[in-house]
C-alpha positions as CSV (number, residue, x, y, z in Angstrom):
1,M,6.4,-8.3,-10.0
2,P,5.9,-11.2,-7.2
3,T,4.5,-9.9,-3.6
4,L,7.4,-11.4,-0.8
5,F,7.1,-11.9,2.8
6,V,10.5,-12.4,4.9
7,S,11.4,-13.0,8.5
8,H,14.1,-10.1,9.2
9,G,15.0,-11.5,13.1
10,A,17.8,-9.7,14.9
11,P,19.0,-6.4,13.9
12,T,22.6,-8.7,13.6
13,L,21.1,-10.6,10.6
14,A,22.8,-7.6,9.0
15,I,26.4,-9.0,10.1
16,E,26.2,-12.4,10.2
17,R,26.8,-15.4,7.6
18,G,23.9,-18.3,8.3
19,R,21.3,-19.7,6.4
20,T,19.0,-16.7,6.3
21,P,21.4,-13.9,5.8
22,D,23.0,-16.2,2.9
23,F,19.4,-16.9,1.3
24,L,18.4,-13.0,1.5
25,R,21.9,-12.1,-0.1
26,E,20.8,-14.3,-2.8
27,L,17.4,-13.5,-3.0
28,S,17.9,-10.2,-5.7
29,H,19.1,-13.1,-8.1
30,M,16.0,-15.4,-7.8
31,L,14.0,-12.2,-8.5
32,P,13.0,-9.6,-11.6
33,R,14.7,-6.4,-11.0
34,P,12.1,-3.7,-9.3
35,H,12.0,-0.2,-10.4
36,A,11.1,0.4,-6.0
37,I,10.1,-1.2,-3.3
38,L,7.2,-0.9,-0.6
39,C,8.2,-2.3,2.2
40,I,5.8,-2.9,5.3
41,S,7.7,-3.4,8.6
42,A,6.5,-4.6,11.8
43,H,8.5,-1.7,13.6
44,W,6.3,1.0,12.2
45,E,3.1,1.1,14.3
46,T,0.7,4.0,13.8
47,E,-2.9,4.5,14.6
48,A,-3.8,5.2,10.8
49,L,-1.7,4.2,7.3
50,M,1.3,6.3,7.1
51,L,3.5,6.2,4.0
52,T,7.2,8.0,4.0
53,S,7.4,10.4,1.5
54,N,11.0,11.3,2.2
55,A,13.6,11.8,-0.8
56,S,16.1,10.8,1.1
57,P,15.4,8.5,4.1
58,P,17.6,8.3,7.1
59,T,19.0,4.9,8.6
60,I,17.3,4.3,11.6
61,H,19.0,2.4,14.2
62,D,15.8,1.4,16.6
63,F,17.8,-1.0,18.5
64,I,19.3,-0.8,21.6
65,G,22.2,-3.0,23.5
66,F,23.6,-4.5,20.0
67,P,27.3,-4.5,18.7
68,Q,28.3,-1.2,18.1
69,E,29.3,-1.8,14.4
70,L,25.6,-2.2,13.6
71,Y,24.9,1.5,14.3
72,A,27.6,2.1,12.1
73,L,26.0,0.7,9.0
74,Q,24.2,2.8,6.9
75,Y,21.9,2.0,3.8
76,P,21.3,5.0,1.8
77,A,19.0,4.3,-0.8
78,P,16.6,6.6,-2.3
79,G,13.2,7.6,-1.7
80,D,10.3,7.3,-3.8
81,P,7.7,10.7,-3.3
82,A,5.8,10.0,-6.2
83,L,5.5,6.4,-5.5
84,A,4.2,7.3,-1.9
85,L,1.8,9.6,-3.5
86,R,0.4,6.8,-5.9
87,A,0.1,4.2,-3.1
88,Q,-1.4,6.8,-0.7
89,T,-4.1,7.8,-3.9
90,L,-4.7,4.0,-4.1
91,L,-5.5,3.5,-0.5
92,N,-7.5,6.6,-0.4
93,A,-9.6,5.4,-2.8
94,A,-10.2,2.1,-1.3
95,G,-11.2,3.7,1.9
96,L,-8.2,3.4,3.7
97,P,-7.0,6.6,4.4
98,A,-3.7,7.1,4.4
99,T,-0.8,10.3,5.1
100,L,2.6,10.9,4.0
101,H,5.3,11.5,6.4
102,P,8.2,13.5,4.5
103,Q,10.9,13.1,7.3
104,R,11.1,9.3,8.9
105,G,13.1,7.1,7.5
106,L,14.1,3.1,6.9
107,D,14.2,1.1,10.7
108,H,15.8,-1.9,10.8
109,G,13.1,-4.0,9.7
110,A,13.3,-2.6,6.3
111,W,17.1,-1.8,6.3
112,V,18.4,-4.7,7.3
113,P,17.0,-7.4,4.6
114,L,17.0,-4.7,2.0
115,M,21.2,-4.5,2.9
116,L,21.4,-8.3,2.1
117,A,19.2,-8.5,-1.1
118,Y,20.3,-5.0,-2.4
119,P,23.4,-3.9,-1.0
120,Q,24.0,-1.3,-3.8
121,A,21.1,0.3,-2.2
122,D,20.2,1.9,-5.8
123,I,16.7,1.1,-5.7
124,P,14.0,3.4,-4.3
125,V,12.4,2.3,-1.4
126,I,9.4,3.5,0.5
127,Q,7.5,2.2,3.7
128,L,4.1,1.7,4.9
129,S,3.3,1.3,8.4
130,V,1.2,-1.2,10.5
131,Q,-1.8,-0.8,12.5
132,P,-1.7,-3.5,15.5
133,Q,-4.9,-2.2,17.0
134,R,-6.6,-2.9,13.4
135,D,-7.6,-6.5,12.6
136,P,-6.0,-8.6,9.9
137,A,-8.8,-8.0,7.3
138,H,-7.5,-4.4,7.6
139,H,-4.2,-5.8,6.4
140,F,-5.3,-7.9,3.6
141,A,-7.4,-4.8,2.5
142,V,-4.3,-2.6,2.3
143,G,-2.2,-5.4,0.5
144,R,-5.8,-5.5,-2.0
145,A,-5.7,-1.7,-2.6
146,L,-1.8,-1.7,-3.3
147,R,-2.2,-4.5,-5.9
148,P,-1.8,-2.3,-8.8
149,L,1.4,-1.4,-8.0
150,R,3.0,-4.6,-8.7
151,D,2.0,-4.0,-12.7
152,E,4.2,-1.3,-12.3
153,G,7.5,-2.4,-11.3
154,V,7.0,-2.2,-7.2
155,L,8.2,-5.0,-5.4
156,I,5.9,-5.3,-2.0
157,L,7.9,-6.5,0.5
158,G,6.5,-7.4,3.9
159,T,9.2,-8.0,6.8
160,G,8.2,-9.3,10.2
161,G,8.6,-12.7,11.6
162,A,6.7,-15.8,10.9
163,T,7.1,-16.5,14.3
164,H,8.3,-13.8,17.4
165,N,8.0,-13.9,21.0
166,L,10.8,-12.6,22.7
167,R,9.4,-13.0,25.9
168,E,10.6,-16.6,25.8
169,F,14.3,-15.7,24.8
170,R,16.7,-17.1,27.7
171,G,19.8,-16.5,25.8
172,Q,19.5,-19.3,23.6
173,A,22.3,-19.8,20.9
174,I,22.0,-19.0,17.6
175,N,21.5,-22.5,16.3
176,T,19.2,-23.5,19.3
177,A,16.5,-26.4,17.9
178,P,13.0,-25.0,17.9
179,P,10.4,-26.5,20.4
180,E,7.6,-28.3,19.4
181,H,5.0,-25.0,19.7
182,V,7.0,-23.0,16.9
183,L,7.5,-25.9,15.1
184,A,3.6,-26.2,15.0
185,F,3.0,-23.0,14.1
186,D,5.3,-22.8,11.4
187,A,4.2,-25.4,9.8
188,W,0.4,-24.7,9.6
189,L,1.7,-21.4,8.1
190,T,3.7,-22.8,5.4
191,A,0.6,-25.3,4.9
192,A,-2.0,-22.4,5.0
193,I,-0.2,-20.3,2.5
194,T,0.7,-22.9,-0.1
195,R,-3.2,-23.8,0.1
196,G,-4.3,-20.0,-0.1
197,D,-6.3,-20.7,2.8
198,V,-7.4,-16.9,3.2
199,A,-9.6,-17.6,5.7
200,E,-7.6,-19.4,8.2
201,L,-4.8,-16.8,7.7
202,L,-7.1,-14.1,8.6
203,D,-8.4,-15.7,11.7
204,Y,-5.4,-17.2,12.5
205,P,-5.5,-16.7,16.4
206,A,-8.3,-19.0,16.2
207,H,-6.8,-22.3,13.6
208,A,-3.2,-21.8,14.0
209,P,-1.6,-24.0,16.7
210,H,-0.3,-22.0,19.6
211,A,-1.1,-18.6,17.6
212,L,-1.2,-16.5,20.8
213,R,2.4,-18.0,22.1
214,N,4.2,-17.5,18.9
215,H,2.4,-14.0,18.3
216,P,1.7,-12.7,21.4
217,T,1.2,-9.2,19.7
218,P,0.3,-9.0,16.3
219,E,2.9,-6.5,14.4
220,H,5.1,-9.2,13.4
221,F,2.4,-11.0,11.6
222,L,0.6,-8.4,10.0
223,P,2.9,-7.8,7.3
224,L,2.6,-10.9,6.1
225,L,-1.3,-10.0,5.6
226,V,-0.4,-7.4,3.5
227,A,1.8,-9.0,1.4
228,L,-1.1,-11.9,1.0
229,G,-3.6,-9.3,0.0
230,A,-1.3,-7.8,-2.8
231,A,-1.1,-11.4,-4.4
232,N,-3.8,-11.9,-7.1
233,S,-4.1,-15.9,-6.1
234,P,-3.6,-16.3,-2.5
235,A,-1.6,-19.6,-3.0
236,G,1.8,-18.7,-2.6
237,R,5.2,-20.7,-1.8
238,A,8.1,-21.0,0.9
239,L,11.3,-19.6,-0.4
240,H,13.4,-20.3,3.0
241,E,13.1,-22.2,6.2
242,N,15.4,-22.2,9.3
243,F,15.2,-21.4,13.0
244,N,17.2,-18.7,14.9
245,Y,17.6,-18.6,18.9
246,G,14.9,-21.6,18.9
247,I,12.1,-19.4,18.9
248,L,12.5,-17.9,16.0
249,S,11.0,-19.0,12.6
250,M,12.9,-17.5,9.7
251,A,10.5,-18.5,6.9
252,A,9.8,-16.7,3.6
253,Y,7.2,-16.7,1.4
254,Q,6.4,-15.3,-2.5
255,W,3.4,-15.1,-4.3
256,D,4.0,-15.0,-7.9
257,D,0.0,-14.5,-9.2
């Protein structure tokens, strides 16, 4: 299986039409069908690594102030306790202690893009948490430890945001043109991924233009580094480019090797 990173944007992506939801609706046709999906979402933050082991993970509506129809959406994909245990074993063997969470469900960082890409909800899904207090190298190492799952038919999917600074959201329209600092970071990110520059990506605050303005907190960037670590070859390719509300790059990337 390839490894992917997608930008999931606002929860309303699940009910919108537009370039990014349309891209996600076509995504499953661009990939081999996975046996299961391991999703690393920006919206599950823990001090130490955790994996969902719930056989029937509930849909978590972890947002407020959005249209009521969003709260009625359900994504009843099955969980995969055996896969969670397998991933835990791989992480522990790599010196990355992980525990299982038997009750937690799927947050919107997982179910929104999955609902668009796999609307039948018939592929087992587990989630892996991120540790914003840990450095990028930790998340890259997590991806490396999980590489064997790709050969077992597991799609490793990081979901976050190529850029994500909601402090600069001022009620802009969804089609607002992105400012220069967003365009510059987005262009740097695509170039670094295309050439497989792991050193720059792991030290992105020092190398990326306007890094802290685009990511004042790291949680939406860290899933990308897990996906990068899971790749055998660090050189990836852009699958999708778009901007929402001016400040959100909706870029998506794939690593095939």
